[in-house]
C-alpha positions in Angstrom: 185.7 -90.1 176.0 186.9 -93.9 175.5 183.8 -96.7 176.0 184.9 -97.6 178.8 184.9 -94.8 181.0 181.5 -93.9 179.5 180.6 -97.5 180.9 181.1 -96.5 184.2 179.5 -94.1 184.1 176.3 -94.5 182.7 176.2 -97.2 185.5 177.5 -94.1 188.6 174.6 -92.1 187.0 172.0 -94.8 186.9 172.7 -95.3 190.7 172.4 -91.9 191.7 169.6 -91.2 190.0 168.0 -94.1 191.7 169.1 -93.1 195.1 171.2 -96.1 195.2 174.6 -95.3 197.1 177.6 -96.8 195.7 181.5 -96.4 195.9 183.5 -96.2 193.1 186.5 -97.9 193.2 186.5 -99.1 196.1 188.7 -100.4 197.6 190.0 -104.1 198.6 193.8 -105.3 200.2 194.7 -108.4 199.7 195.0 -110.8 202.3 197.2 -114.2 202.6 196.9 -115.8 205.8 195.8 -113.1 207.7 198.0 -111.0 206.0 197.8 -107.9 204.2 199.6 -108.1 200.9 198.6 -105.9 198.3 195.8 -104.0 197.2 192.5 -103.8 194.7 190.1 -102.1 193.6 186.3 -103.3 193.4 184.6 -101.5 190.1 181.7 -100.6 192.5 180.6 -101.3 196.3 177.1 -100.5 196.4 175.1 -100.3 199.2 177.9 -100.9 201.0 177.4 -104.6 200.4 176.5 -105.9 196.7 179.7 -105.8 194.4 179.6 -104.9 191.2 182.3 -105.6 188.2 182.1 -104.3 185.3 184.0 -105.5 182.2 184.0 -104.7 178.0 184.3 -107.5 176.1 182.6 -109.7 172.7 181.9 -112.1 175.5 181.8 -113.1 179.1 184.7 -115.6 179.9 186.2 -117.7 182.8 188.6 -115.6 184.5 186.1 -112.8 184.5 183.3 -115.3 186.2 186.3 -116.4 188.4 186.6 -112.7 189.5 183.3 -112.6 191.8 183.6 -115.7 194.1 187.5 -114.8 195.0 186.1 -111.4 195.7 183.7 -112.6 197.6 186.2 -115.0 199.7 188.7 -111.8 200.4 186.1 -109.4 202.2 182.7 -110.2 204.0 180.4 -109.7 201.4 177.9 -112.4 200.2 176.8 -111.3 196.8 179.3 -109.7 194.0 177.2 -109.3 190.0 179.4 -109.0 187.2 178.4 -107.2 184.0 179.8 -107.0 180.4 178.5 -104.0 178.2 179.8 -104.9 175.1 178.7 -102.7 171.7 175.9 -104.8 171.4 174.3 -106.4 174.4 174.3 -106.1 178.3 175.1 -109.4 179.8 174.9 -110.3 183.1 175.6 -113.5 185.6 
């Protein structure tokens, strides 16, 4: 099993055990000037309100941080969380 796949499974299992509704790999259209020009997928959409992005790196990098506000601008959601799972620790912003 890949480390990244394990991270997603642990998050999904944790949410399920707590009775929290979530959608893994939730579809998100990419729009430009109110026209659909592509698609992307959120790692998790929690309770249809919170975007959760999971990264796996030695540290949280600037492009990861920039991704959350970009998702918020592209959706009606108001809260996004970024979690970085590394071999030694869990970081979040």
